[in-house]
C-alpha positions in Angstrom: 18.0 -65.0 8.7 20.6 -62.4 9.6 20.9 -61.5 5.9 17.2 -60.9 5.7 17.2 -58.6 8.7 20.2 -56.7 7.3 18.4 -56.3 3.9 15.3 -54.9 5.7 17.4 -52.5 7.6 19.0 -51.2 4.4 15.6 -50.9 2.8 14.1 -48.9 5.7 17.2 -46.7 5.8 16.9 -46.0 2.0 13.2 -45.1 2.4 13.9 -42.7 5.3 16.8 -41.1 3.3 14.5 -40.7 0.3 11.8 -39.0 2.5 14.3 -36.6 4.0 15.8 -35.7 0.7 12.3 -35.1 -0.8 11.4 -32.8 2.2 14.6 -30.9 1.9 14.0 -30.4 -1.8 10.5 -29.1 -1.2 11.6 -26.8 1.6 14.4 -25.4 -0.5 11.9 -24.7 -3.3 9.6 -22.9 -0.9 12.3 -20.6 0.4 14.3 -20.0 -2.7 14.9 -16.3 -3.3 13.1 -15.0 -6.4 14.1 -11.4 -6.1 16.6 -9.4 -4.1 16.6 -5.6 -4.0 19.4 -3.1 -3.4 18.3 -2.8 0.3 19.2 -6.5 0.8 15.6 -7.7 1.0 15.1 -11.1 -0.6 11.6 -12.3 -1.6 10.2 -15.6 -2.7 8.0 -15.7 -5.8 4.9 -16.0 -3.6 5.9 -12.9 -1.6 6.8 -10.9 -4.7 3.4 -11.6 -6.3 1.5 -10.7 -3.1 3.3 -7.4 -2.8 2.3 -6.6 -6.4 -1.4 -7.1 -5.3 -1.0 -5.2 -2.0 1.0 -2.4 -3.5 2.2 -2.3 -7.1 4.7 -4.1 -9.3 7.8 -2.0 -8.5 7.3 -1.6 -4.8 9.6 -4.6 -4.3 12.6 -2.6 -5.5 12.2 0.0 -2.7 11.0 -2.2 0.2 13.3 -1.8 3.3 14.4 -4.5 5.7 12.2 -2.8 8.4 9.2 -3.0 6.1 9.9 -6.6 5.2 10.2 -7.5 8.9 6.8 -5.9 9.6 5.4 -7.8 6.6 6.9 -11.1 7.8 6.4 -10.8 11.6 2.7 -9.9 11.1 2.1 -12.7 8.6 0.4 -10.2 6.3 0.5 -12.5 3.3 -1.4 -15.3 5.0 -4.2 -13.1 6.5 -7.7 -12.4 5.0 -7.0 -10.3 1.9 -9.3 -8.1 -0.2 -8.9 -5.1 -2.5 -11.3 -2.5 -4.0 -11.4 -2.4 -7.8 -9.2 0.4 -9.1 -11.1 3.6 -9.8 -9.9 5.5 -12.8 -10.4 9.3 -12.7 -10.5 11.1 -16.0 -9.4 14.7 -16.2 -12.0 17.0 -14.7 -12.6 20.7 -15.4 -13.3 23.0 -12.5 -13.6 26.6 -13.5 -10.5 27.6 -15.4 -8.4 24.9 -13.9 -8.1 21.2 -14.8 -6.2 18.1 -13.8 -3.8 17.4 -16.6 -3.8 13.6 -16.8 -5.7 10.5 -15.5 -4.7 8.7 -12.4 -5.9 5.7 -10.5 -6.4 4.9 -6.8 -6.9 1.5 -5.1 -7.3 0.3 -1.5 -6.3 -3.1 -0.2 -6.4 -4.7 3.2 -5.0 -7.8 4.9 -6.9 -8.6 8.1 -6.3 -10.7 11.2 -8.9 -11.4 13.9 -8.6 -7.9 15.6 -6.8 -5.6 13.1 -6.3 -4.9 9.4 -3.3 -3.6 7.5 -4.4 -1.0 5.0 -2.6 0.0 1.8 -3.7 2.8 -0.5 -1.9 3.4 -3.8 -2.4 6.2 -6.3 -0.7 5.8 -9.6 -0.3 8.6 -12.2 -0.8 7.4 -15.7 1.3 10.3 -17.0 3.2 13.3 -15.6 1.2 16.0 -13.8 1.7 19.5 -15.2 1.3 21.1 -11.8 3.7 19.9 -9.1 2.6 21.5 -5.9 1.2 20.2 -2.6 -1.1 17.2 -3.1 -3.0 15.5 -0.3 -3.7 11.8 0.5 -5.7 10.4 3.4 -8.5 8.2 4.8 -11.7 8.5 6.8 -13.0 5.9 9.2 -16.6 4.8 9.8 -18.1 2.3 12.2 -15.9 3.0 15.2 -12.6 2.0 13.5 -9.5 3.3 15.3 -6.0 3.9 13.9 -3.5 1.7 15.7 -0.2 2.5 14.0 1.7 5.5 12.6 0.8 5.9 8.9 3.6 6.0 6.3 3.1 8.0 3.1 5.7 7.2 0.4 6.1 9.4 -2.7 8.0 7.8 -5.5 9.0 8.9 -9.0 11.8 8.2 -11.5 13.8 11.1 -9.9 13.1 10.7 -6.2 11.6 8.7 -3.4 10.8 10.1 0.0 8.4 9.8 3.0 6.1 12.7 3.7 6.9 14.4 7.0 3.4 15.9 7.2 0.7 14.0 9.1 -2.6 15.2 10.6 -4.5 12.6 12.7 -8.2 13.0 13.7 -10.6 10.8 15.6 -12.2 9.8 12.3 -9.3 9.7 9.9 -6.0 11.1 8.8 -4.3 13.1 6.0 -0.8 13.8 4.7 0.4 16.6 2.4 3.5 16.4 0.2 5.1 18.2 -2.7 5.0 16.3 -6.1 8.6 15.5 -7.2 9.9 15.8 -10.7 10.1 12.8 -13.0 7.8 10.2 -14.4 6.2 7.0 -13.0 4.7 8.8 -10.1 3.2 6.5 -7.4 2.0 7.5 -3.9 1.4 4.9 -1.2 -0.1 5.2 2.3 -0.3 2.3 4.7 -1.2 1.8 8.4 -3.1 -0.6 10.8 -6.7 -0.1 12.0 -9.0 -2.0 14.3 -11.7 -4.2 12.6 -15.4 -3.8 11.9 -16.3 -0.8 9.8 -15.3 1.0 6.6 -12.1 2.8 5.4 -12.5 5.5 2.8 -9.4 6.7 0.9 -8.9 9.8 -1.2 -6.1 11.5 -3.2 -6.5 15.2 -4.1 -4.3 16.9 -6.7 -3.6 20.6 -6.6 -4.6 22.1 -10.0 -2.5 25.2 -9.4 0.4 26.2 -7.2 -0.4 26.3 -3.5 1.3 26.2 -0.1 1.7 23.5 2.6 -0.5 25.7 4.9 -3.4 25.8 2.4 -3.1 22.0 1.7 -3.5 21.3 5.4 -6.7 23.3 5.7 -9.2 20.5 6.0 -11.4 18.4 8.3 -12.1 14.7 7.8 -15.7 14.2 6.6 -17.7 11.7 4.6 -19.2 14.6 2.6 -15.8 16.0 1.7 -13.8 15.5 -1.5 -13.4 11.8 -2.2 -15.5 11.1 0.9 -12.5 12.2 3.1 -11.4 15.9 2.8 -13.7 18.8 3.8 -11.4 21.6 2.6 -11.5 25.3 3.7 -12.7 27.9 1.2 -9.4 28.5 -0.5 -8.3 24.9 -0.7 -11.7 23.8 -2.1 -11.0 25.9 -5.2 -7.6 24.3 -5.7 -8.1 20.5 -5.5 -9.5 18.4 -8.2 -12.2 16.4 -6.3 -11.1 13.0 -7.5 -13.4 10.1 -6.6 -12.4 8.0 -3.6 -12.5 4.3 -2.8 -13.6 2.4 0.2 -13.3 -1.1 1.7 -14.9 -3.0 4.5 -12.6 -4.2 7.3 
């Protein structure tokens, strides 16, 4: 009788040990690092793939620890996700000036109950001939409010930096920056907004040399370039009027 009880005890112990080992194995799989960048940020495969959707494949290499903390603390990957189909803009001719190569713009959002994290990405499909002051920004419709400070990252094969220029309005925002040398040019802008409305995003390329002052001569308006920028007289003759994108939040 004692042997039977002892055998049962061993059997129960083995079953419990098996369950613990199995759980540990699964947990280890779920948290295994898939990619680590030079900033010391480690990502799982699931996180890596989500960042490709939210930003672009390559953003993972430059993600900072602070950005990862925001990503993780706000549970961005597990919130309600959507993105606008990428809009391709073929070169346009405006008078004697033209944009040299095609580029694309996309907008994506990850929403919680009360706010949404917005990411706008413009990708150049070649190297722009004119490297002057370009502008990127968004307009808000439906009572949406900006609830964080926007970041605008400019990245190429030669340089990566954050734009120091920012103009905030009641109905949107804009940022100017000088195009760096190099290829693989990508510009990203991200921020948080309140829910219930639409966000319209626009990227405008200077087709000839201009100044920071001229690039900042705009109001935010739904009838402006890309549904965002209503430029002053001089600036309106410089920028390429690329189509914008929008998304419901």
